[in-house]
C-alpha positions in Angstrom: 39.6 -46.6 -50.1 42.5 -47.4 -47.9 42.4 -50.8 -46.3 45.6 -52.6 -47.1 48.6 -52.0 -49.4 47.6 -55.0 -51.7 44.0 -53.6 -52.1 45.4 -50.2 -53.0 47.7 -51.7 -55.6 44.9 -53.7 -57.0 42.8 -50.6 -57.3 45.7 -48.7 -58.8 46.2 -51.2 -61.6 42.6 -50.6 -62.7 42.5 -46.8 -62.4 44.0 -44.4 -64.8 43.7 -41.7 -62.2 46.0 -43.6 -59.9 48.5 -43.7 -62.7 48.3 -40.0 -63.4 48.5 -39.2 -59.7 52.0 -40.7 -59.6 53.1 -38.6 -62.6 51.8 -35.4 -61.0 52.9 -36.0 -57.4 56.3 -34.2 -57.7 54.7 -31.2 -59.4 52.1 -30.9 -56.7 54.7 -31.2 -53.9 56.6 -28.3 -55.4 53.3 -26.3 -55.7 52.5 -26.9 -52.1 55.8 -26.0 -50.6 54.6 -22.5 -49.6 51.8 -24.1 -47.6 54.2 -26.4 -45.6 54.6 -24.2 -42.5 53.9 -24.6 -38.8 50.3 -25.2 -38.1 48.4 -22.7 -35.9 49.4 -23.3 -32.3 46.3 -24.4 -30.6 47.9 -23.7 -27.2 48.0 -20.0 -28.1 44.5 -19.9 -29.5 42.2 -21.8 -27.1 39.3 -22.2 -29.5 39.3 -24.4 -32.5 38.1 -22.3 -35.5 34.4 -22.4 -36.1 32.9 -22.0 -39.6 29.2 -21.1 -39.9 26.8 -20.9 -42.8 26.1 -22.9 -45.9 29.2 -22.5 -48.0 32.6 -23.7 -46.8 36.1 -23.7 -48.3 38.4 -26.3 -46.8 42.0 -26.8 -47.8 43.9 -30.0 -46.9 47.7 -29.7 -46.7 50.7 -30.8 -44.8 51.8 -28.5 -41.9 54.4 -28.8 -39.2 53.1 -29.3 -35.6 54.9 -29.8 -32.3 52.7 -31.8 -30.0 55.1 -33.9 -28.0 58.2 -31.7 -28.1 59.3 -32.7 -31.6 58.3 -31.1 -34.9 56.4 -33.4 -37.2 54.2 -33.2 -40.3 50.5 -33.3 -39.7 47.7 -33.5 -42.3 45.6 -30.3 -41.6 42.4 -28.6 -42.6 42.8 -24.9 -43.1 46.1 -25.2 -41.2 44.9 -26.6 -37.9 44.6 -29.9 -36.0 41.8 -30.6 -35.5 40.2 -28.9 -38.4 37.5 -26.2 -38.1 34.3 -27.0 -36.3 31.5 -26.8 -39.0 28.3 -25.3 -37.7 25.3 -26.2 -39.8 21.5 -25.7 -39.6 19.1 -28.6 -40.1 17.2 -28.1 -43.3 19.9 -26.1 -45.0 21.7 -27.2 -48.2 25.5 -27.0 -47.6 28.3 -26.7 -50.1 31.8 -27.7 -49.1 34.7 -27.1 -51.5 37.6 -29.3 -50.5 41.0 -28.4 -52.1 43.8 -31.0 -52.0 47.3 -29.6 -51.6 48.7 -33.0 -50.6 51.0 -35.0 -52.9 48.5 -37.9 -52.6 44.8 -38.6 -52.8 42.6 -37.3 -50.0 38.9 -37.3 -49.0 36.5 -36.2 -46.3 33.8 -38.4 -44.9 30.9 -36.8 -42.9 30.5 -39.4 -40.2 26.9 -40.2 -39.3 25.5 -37.8 -41.8 22.6 -39.0 -43.9 23.2 -38.0 -47.5 23.5 -39.3 -51.1 26.2 -42.0 -51.4 28.1 -39.9 -53.9 28.7 -37.3 -51.2 29.8 -39.8 -48.5 33.5 -39.4 -49.2 34.8 -43.0 -49.2 37.3 -43.3 -52.1 36.9 -46.3 -54.5 33.4 -46.9 -53.1 31.3 -43.8 -53.2 33.6 -41.6 -55.3 37.1 -41.5 -56.9 38.7 -39.5 -54.1 40.3 -36.0 -54.4 43.4 -36.1 -56.5 46.5 -33.9 -55.8 45.8 -30.4 -56.8 42.1 -30.9 -57.4 39.0 -29.5 -55.6 35.9 -31.6 -55.0 32.6 -30.0 -54.1 30.3 -31.8 -51.6 26.7 -30.6 -51.9 23.8 -32.0 -49.9 20.8 -31.2 -47.7 21.3 -31.4 -43.9 18.5 -33.7 -42.7 19.4 -34.1 -39.0 20.7 -32.2 -36.0 23.1 -32.9 -33.2 26.8 -33.6 -32.7 28.8 -35.3 -35.4 32.3 -35.2 -36.9 34.2 -35.6 -40.2 37.5 -37.2 -41.1 39.6 -38.5 -44.0 38.9 -41.9 -45.4 42.2 -42.0 -47.4 45.6 -43.5 -46.7 46.7 -42.9 -43.0 45.5 -39.3 -42.9 43.0 -39.7 -40.1 45.8 -40.7 -37.7 47.9 -37.7 -38.8 45.3 -35.1 -37.9 42.6 -35.0 -40.6 39.4 -34.7 -38.6 37.1 -32.1 -37.1 33.7 -31.6 -35.4 30.2 -30.9 -36.8 27.5 -29.2 -34.8 24.0 -29.0 -36.4 21.3 -26.8 -34.9 17.8 -28.3 -34.9 14.8 -26.8 -36.7 12.7 -27.1 -33.6 13.8 -25.7 -30.2 16.2 -28.1 -28.5 14.6 -29.5 -25.3 18.1 -29.5 -23.7 18.9 -25.9 -23.4 22.2 -24.6 -22.0 23.9 -21.3 -21.4 27.2 -22.3 -22.9 28.1 -24.9 -25.5 31.5 -26.5 -26.0 32.9 -29.2 -28.3 35.2 -31.6 -26.5 36.9 -33.5 -29.3 39.3 -36.2 -28.1 42.0 -37.8 -30.2 45.3 -39.6 -30.2 48.6 -38.5 -31.8 51.8 -40.4 -32.5 55.1 -39.0 -33.7 55.6 -42.2 -35.5 54.7 -42.8 -39.2 51.3 -44.6 -39.0 52.6 -47.2 -41.5 55.5 -48.0 -39.2 53.0 -48.4 -36.4 51.0 -50.8 -38.5 54.1 -52.7 -39.5 55.0 -53.2 -35.8 51.5 -54.5 -35.0 51.7 -56.9 -37.9 55.0 -58.3 -36.6 54.1 -58.3 -32.9 50.5 -57.4 -31.9 51.5 -56.7 -28.3 54.4 -54.4 -29.4 52.9 -51.3 -27.6 51.5 -53.3 -24.6 54.0 -52.6 -21.8 51.5 -53.8 -19.2 52.3 -57.5 -19.5 51.6 -60.0 -16.6 54.6 -60.1 -14.2 55.7 -62.3 -11.4 54.3 -59.6 -9.0 50.8 -60.2 -10.6 51.2 -63.9 -10.1 52.0 -63.3 -6.4 49.0 -61.0 -6.1 46.8 -63.8 -7.6 48.3 -66.3 -5.2 47.4 -64.1 -2.3 43.9 -63.6 -3.5 43.1 -67.1 -4.8 45.7 -69.5 -3.5 48.7 -71.1 -5.3 46.8 -73.8 -7.2 44.1 -71.5 -8.6 46.5 -68.8 -9.6 48.9 -71.1 -11.4 46.1 -72.9 -13.1 44.6 -69.5 -14.3 48.0 -68.5 -15.7 48.3 -71.8 -17.5 44.8 -71.5 -19.0 45.6 -68.1 -20.6 49.0 -69.4 -21.9 47.3 -72.4 -23.4 44.9 -70.2 -25.2 47.8 -68.0 -26.5 46.0 -64.9 -25.2 47.1 -62.0 -23.1 44.6 -60.9 -20.5 46.2 -57.4 -20.4 45.6 -56.9 -24.1 43.0 -54.1 -23.6 44.2 -51.8 -26.4 46.5 -52.4 -29.4 48.3 -49.1 -29.0 49.2 -47.4 -25.7 50.5 -44.1 -24.3 54.0 -45.5 -25.0 53.6 -43.8 -28.5 50.3 -42.0 -28.2 49.8 -38.4 -26.8 46.1 -37.9 -26.0 44.5 -34.6 -27.0 41.4 -32.5 -26.3 40.6 -30.0 -29.0 44.2 -30.4 -30.2 45.6 -29.7 -26.7 47.8 -31.9 -24.6 47.2 -32.2 -20.8 50.0 -29.7 -20.3 48.3 -27.2 -22.6 45.1 -27.8 -20.5 42.2 -26.8 -22.7 39.9 -24.3 -20.9 36.2 -23.9 -21.0 35.0 -20.8 -19.2 31.7 -20.5 -17.4 29.8 -18.4 -14.8 28.5 -20.0 -11.6 25.0 -21.3 -12.0 25.2 -21.7 -15.7 24.2 -24.9 -17.5 27.0 -26.0 -19.9 26.5 -28.4 -22.8 29.7 -30.5 -23.5 29.7 -32.2 -26.9 32.1 -35.1 -26.5 33.5 -36.7 -29.7 35.9 -39.5 -29.9 37.9 -38.7 -33.0 40.9 -40.9 -32.1 42.3 -43.6 -34.4 42.6 -46.4 -31.9 41.7 -45.3 -28.3 38.6 -45.8 -26.1 38.3 -43.1 -23.4 36.6 -43.3 -20.0 35.4 -39.8 -19.2 34.4 -38.2 -15.9 34.4 -34.7 -14.3 35.3 -35.4 -10.6 32.8 -33.7 -8.3 30.3 -33.0 -11.0 27.4 -35.1 -12.2 26.8 -35.3 -15.9 23.3 -35.5 -17.5 23.7 -37.4 -20.8 21.1 -36.0 -23.2 22.3 -37.2 -26.6 24.1 -40.2 -28.2 25.5 -40.1 -31.7 23.6 -36.9 -32.4 20.2 -38.3 -31.3 18.4 -37.0 -28.2 17.9 -39.6 -25.5 15.9 -39.6 -22.3 18.3 -37.8 -19.9 20.3 -40.0 -17.6 22.6 -38.9 -14.8 26.0 -40.5 -14.6 29.4 -40.0 -13.0 31.3 -41.6 -15.9 31.0 -42.9 -19.4 33.1 -44.9 -21.9 33.1 -43.4 -25.4 34.2 -45.6 -28.2 35.8 -44.7 -31.5 33.6 -42.4 -33.6 30.8 -42.1 -30.9 29.5 -38.8 -29.6 27.8 -38.0 -26.3 26.3 -34.7 -25.3 26.1 -34.0 -21.6 24.7 -31.1 -19.5 26.6 -30.0 -16.3 25.8 -27.3 -13.8 29.1 -26.3 -12.0 28.9 -25.1 -8.4 32.6 -24.6 -7.8 35.1 -22.4 -9.6 37.1 -25.1 -11.4 36.7 -28.8 -12.5 38.9 -31.2 -14.4 37.6 -33.0 -17.4 39.4 -36.3 -17.2 39.6 -38.8 -20.0 41.7 -41.9 -19.4 42.5 -44.5 -22.0 40.8 -47.9 -21.5 44.2 -49.6 -20.9 45.0 -47.0 -18.2 48.4 -46.1 -19.8 47.6 -42.4 -20.2 45.0 -39.7 -20.1 44.1 -36.2 -21.3 42.6 -33.5 -19.2 41.0 -30.1 -19.7 39.5 -27.6 -17.3 36.1 -25.9 -16.8 36.7 -22.8 -14.8 35.2 -19.4 -14.0 38.4 -17.7 -15.1 41.7 -18.5 -16.7 44.5 -19.6 -14.4 42.3 -21.8 -12.3 42.5 -25.5 -12.2 41.3 -28.5 -10.2 43.1 -31.6 -9.0 43.8 -34.2 -11.7 42.9 -37.8 -10.5 45.4 -40.6 -10.7 44.9 -43.2 -13.4 42.7 -46.1 -12.3 44.5 -49.4 -12.0 44.3 -51.4 -15.2 41.9 -54.3 -14.8 42.8 -57.4 -16.9 40.4 -59.4 -18.9 38.9 -62.5 -17.2 37.4 -65.7 -18.5 34.1 -64.0 -17.8 35.0 -61.4 -20.5 35.7 -64.3 -22.9 32.4 -66.0 -22.1 33.1 -69.4 -23.4 36.7 -68.8 -24.4 37.7 -72.3 -23.7 34.8 -73.5 -25.8 36.3 -71.7 -28.8 37.5 -74.1 -31.5 40.9 -72.4 -31.9 42.7 -72.6 -35.2 44.9 -75.6 -35.1 43.6 -76.5 -31.7 40.1 -77.9 -32.0 38.9 -80.7 -29.7 39.6 -83.5 -32.1 43.3 -82.6 -32.0 43.6 -81.8 -28.2 45.5 -83.8 -25.7 43.6 -85.2 -22.7 45.2 -82.6 -20.6 44.0 -79.8 -22.9 40.5 -81.3 -22.9 40.5 -81.4 -19.1 41.7 -77.8 -18.9 39.0 -76.7 -21.3 36.2 -78.4 -19.3 37.5 -77.1 -16.0 37.6 -73.5 -17.4 34.1 -73.7 -18.8 32.9 -74.9 -15.4 34.8 -72.1 -13.6 33.5 -69.5 -16.0 30.0 -70.2 -14.9 30.8 -68.7 -11.5 32.3 -65.5 -12.8 30.4 -62.4 -11.5 32.4 -59.5 -12.8 30.7 -59.8 -16.2 26.9 -60.0 -16.1 26.5 -63.6 -17.2 23.1 -64.1 -15.7 21.3 -62.6 -18.6 23.0 -64.8 -21.1 20.3 -66.6 -23.0 20.4 -69.8 -25.1 20.9 -68.8 -28.7 21.7 -70.5 -31.9 25.1 -69.5 -33.2 25.9 -69.8 -36.9 29.6 -69.8 -37.7 30.4 -69.2 -41.4 32.6 -71.8 -43.0 35.1 -69.1 -43.7 35.8 -68.7 -40.0 37.6 -72.1 -39.9 41.1 -71.1 -41.1 44.3 -69.6 -39.9 43.1 -66.0 -40.0 40.7 -66.7 -37.1 42.0 -67.8 -33.7 38.8 -67.8 -31.7 35.1 -68.6 -32.2 32.6 -67.9 -29.4 29.8 -70.4 -29.0 28.3 -68.9 -25.8 28.0 -65.1 -26.4 26.3 -62.8 -23.9 23.5 -60.5 -25.1 23.1 -58.0 -22.2 23.7 -54.3 -22.7 24.1 -53.3 -19.1 27.8 -54.1 -18.8 30.0 -50.9 -18.7 33.0 -53.0 -19.8 36.4 -54.1 -18.4 37.9 -51.5 -16.0 34.5 -49.9 -15.2 32.7 -52.6 -13.3 31.9 -52.0 -9.6 34.2 -48.9 -9.4 32.0 -47.0 -7.1 30.8 -44.6 -9.8 27.6 -44.5 -11.8 28.7 -45.5 -15.2 26.7 -45.2 -18.4 25.8 -48.4 -20.4 23.9 -49.0 -23.6 21.0 -50.2 -21.5 20.6 -46.6 -20.3 20.2 -45.2 -23.8 16.6 -44.6 -25.0 16.3 -42.5 -28.1 13.5 -39.9 -27.8 10.6 -40.6 -30.2 11.4 -44.3 -30.7 12.1 -46.0 -34.0 11.9 -44.3 -37.4 10.4 -47.4 -39.0 7.8 -49.5 -37.1 8.0 -52.4 -39.6 9.2 -55.8 -38.5 12.3 -57.1 -40.2 11.7 -59.4 -43.2 15.1 -61.1 -42.9 18.2 -61.5 -40.7 21.9 -61.2 -41.4 24.5 -62.5 -39.1 28.1 -61.2 -39.2 30.9 -62.3 -37.0 33.7 -60.0 -35.9 36.8 -62.1 -36.3 40.6 -61.9 -36.0 43.9 -63.5 -35.2 45.8 -61.6 -32.5 49.2 -63.2 -33.3 49.0 -62.4 -37.1 47.1 -59.1 -36.4 44.5 -59.9 -39.0 40.9 -58.6 -38.6 37.9 -59.5 -40.6 34.2 -60.2 -40.9 33.3 -63.9 -40.9 37.0 -64.7 -41.2 37.3 -62.9 -44.6 39.5 -59.8 -45.0 38.3 -57.0 -47.2 40.7 -57.9 -50.1 39.0 -61.3 -50.5 35.4 -60.2 -49.6 32.4 -59.8 -51.8 30.0 -56.9 -51.3 27.0 -57.4 -49.0 23.7 -56.7 -50.7 20.7 -54.9 -49.1 17.4 -54.7 -51.0 16.3 -51.1 -51.4 13.5 -50.3 -49.0 13.8 -53.5 -46.9 13.8 -53.7 -43.2 16.4 -56.2 -41.9 17.8 -57.3 -38.6 21.6 -57.4 -38.3 23.3 -59.6 -35.8 26.9 -58.7 -34.8 28.7 -61.5 -33.0 32.1 -60.7 -31.5 34.4 -63.7 -31.7 37.4 -61.8 -30.4 38.7 -60.5 -27.0 38.6 -56.9 -28.1 35.7 -54.4 -28.3 34.9 -53.2 -31.8 33.1 -50.0 -32.8 31.2 -50.9 -36.0 30.1 -48.1 -38.3 27.6 -48.6 -41.2 27.7 -45.6 -43.5 24.6 -43.9 -44.9 21.9 -45.6 -42.8 20.9 -45.5 -39.1 21.5 -48.6 -36.9 18.6 -49.0 -34.5 20.0 -51.0 -31.6 17.7 -53.5 -29.9 17.4 -54.4 -26.3 18.1 -58.0 -25.2 14.4 -58.8 -25.5 14.2 -57.4 -29.1 12.7 -53.9 -28.3 13.9 -50.6 -29.8 16.7 -49.2 -27.6 18.7 -46.4 -29.4 19.4 -45.0 -32.8 23.2 -44.9 -33.5 25.7 -44.6 -36.3 28.4 -46.6 -34.4 27.8 -49.6 -32.2 30.4 -50.9 -29.8 30.4 -54.7 -29.6 32.2 -55.9 -26.5 34.3 -59.1 -26.3 32.2 -62.3 -26.8 29.0 -60.2 -27.0 26.2 -60.6 -29.5 24.1 -57.5 -30.4 21.3 -56.9 -32.8 20.1 -53.8 -34.6 17.5 -53.0 -37.3 18.3 -51.2 -40.6 16.0 -49.7 -43.1 17.8 -49.9 -46.5 16.5 -46.5 -47.7 19.8 -45.3 -49.2 20.6 -46.4 -52.7 24.3 -46.8 -53.6 27.5 -48.2 -52.3 28.5 -47.8 -48.6 31.4 -48.9 -46.4 30.8 -51.0 -43.3 33.7 -51.3 -41.0 35.3 -51.4 -37.6 36.3 -47.9 -36.6 39.5 -49.0 -34.9 41.8 -47.5 -37.5 44.3 -50.3 -37.7 41.6 -53.0 -37.6 40.0 -51.4 -40.6 43.3 -51.3 -42.5 44.0 -54.9 -41.5 40.7 -56.1 -43.2 37.7 -55.6 -40.9 35.8 -53.8 -43.7 33.0 -54.6 -46.1 31.2 -52.9 -48.9 27.4 -52.7 -48.8 25.4 -52.3 -52.0 21.8 -51.1 -51.7 19.9 -51.7 -54.9 
């Protein structure tokens, strides 16, 4: 499992396989030289390869790609980025032979797929990984249907291209029929070495944030709020050592955003005939990017979330977090439409086109203006006991500023604070050290907030409150116990963790086989985190504790508290982590043992 260099070294010292891998690397590299060639140009072949059936042969290797105008090595599956779309049938038993032609260990994890833990594909947790030159055979029964995806869980390979889509046909007729069906897999690409990206973030967490507050922003605030209020607000953020424009760790300053392996210049094309219903299977396979998606001039009917059918809901726009999937149905009435996906920090976008014939295109909208975080987003930010800055050590001026900010925050309307309810917050003792710079004592619990940058934008935007999984819960039992985990970090140090403990220092979390438990995720940070529990469904609850939606990845917004139920029906060892790639590598990862 790749989390940090220290963790890998620790694992290496205990593993003979790791030792042998070092001896064989040079031989494997020589053996794979014939395979190091330019990857198939997706711009010249609009469709990502699709593999059907029950037996699959997948080869992982290094290939040269040219995405931004410079040739770089990518980690490919059967020679392409993204890898082939795997088309399965619910109820079938699939066999996937994965051959490793890399000079390093590799793996494939089947994201959101319910299967035996030995087939999950998480090195050093569920299996040993696939050593250079070796082939590993995955073999399991397909127990679900819908839209999913797969990716590497080794080294930095997910960032360098090792991912692909999974489409599973249901046993029973799908209630959401369409005339055409397209996968829309979105991702982010950097020409930089991912380890160099990580090193830059560790040295300066805002390295890629070129949208810093300026004197012009201050003048705008003065015009809107008056001099005293604007200066005081700027002072409050500076006192908290926080940046209200820190919406994403990595921006378009290094990222190129892709749809099905295509840049906006390539302009991926999905053809249709007027009057047809089209199913678009959106997958966020990026390493570090949230996307806000819309098709100007065309309503979208969202019919599935994370592979599970939901009660259809009509929207203009939706935010898709890391590892999430949404299926939408559209019925075009014009000859061309733009599929527009802008990054949450509004530094870049990727577009594709739906059209009745090649050569047609539609206008591409301008990027929305980036909306900074507010004290409302932080919901009690000034009531955080910051590391090294708790109340007992504050000056009278700092205490006054805190109290004033808490009072002002009560009037914030851009974040839906009215639904905030009185709850008992339990901070672990491990949260009170230098690796945690914030602790939220007044979290919000509502699910109807679309998030920063999407509020009151004049469009109908999807929220978690709109999601209602068809058929309800899979387990009607009430939980017999609760578990609370806090999402924690230190922005300046770029450390990320659960309960203030990074993975290197964490002990496994234990679930009792067969139990029904409630999990409370409490976000003590100013960033949204997509949290993924392997091997088991997470059944999201509404604010009043009712079943809401069945998901494999749950986005927890800044200063938000969400709850979900889990049935521990999967024996074995499972990862549980933030799906922001660099947060996971920085320590926001735990191992769950079901026994």
